N, C-alpha and C positions, 0 to 999 in steps of 0.2 A: 806467378813468379810471385819473391820478396824483391816489393822494392826499397828502392836505396835511401839514403839519407839524401842523401842531395837530390835527389827525385820528387820528396816529400817536402823543402825546402822550392825548389821550383814551383812544386803548387800553391806552397803558400805565398809566395810572394809572384802569379800570378794573378790569384783569387783578391792580395792586398794593395794591389794594382789601380784594383774599380773602387778600392775605400778609398774616404774625404783623410787628409790626416788627424781627422774630428777621433773616426772611425777608429783609428791604427793606437792613438791615445788611447781610448777606449780598450780599445784589446790590451796591451803592456796592461794596461791596470786593474785587469779580470786571471793575472794572472803574480800579484806583486802579495807576498809575502807562504804566495808553493814553497815547498823545501822541496821538491819536489823536483827530481833532475834523468829524466828519461831522453834519450833517444831520437821523440817527438817531440819532445818540448825545446834544441838544440833545433831542430828542423822548424817552428814558428819562427823564435826567440831569434833566433840570424834574418830566418826569409823577412820577419820582423825588421828590423833594426836596418836591413837591403835597399826597403822598401821605404820607408822615415831617411832614410840617407836619396835615390830614386827621384823623393817627391821635394828635396832640399832640406829639411827639418834636423837641424843639431841633437845627434845621438849624448853626446859627452856630456849631461847630469846620471845618465845611467850605462853607457860605454866607456866601459877606462883598464888599463892596464889589461885586455882581451879577455876581457868582464861581464856581462851586465847584471847590473842591481836589480833587483826587482823584490831589495828591500822596501822601499815609495813610492803611493802612489806622484802623475808625475800629473799633469797638465803641460799645453799646447798657447805659449803665448811667445810672436811675433817670434813664429817657423821655428821654435826651439823650444824643448825638453828641459822644464823645471820642475825642481820637487817640489810636490803640492807637501808645505807645511801645516 
């Protein structure tokens, strides 16, 4: 049976919980400038944001107006994602 988007997202969240905040930042940066948007990317992206927030990382630099901004790489500074200029 085919997995739902929610099931894929839950699997990503389970994996991401085991990773460091720095590793999560690497995952985010690996997806920067990727123009494609498919359901698996949505599951990946929202799981990543959820776990950032669960770990106390502020994501407002990349997540606002219910959209995720993958236009620029970020770095982790004092538990905040900041745009890497």
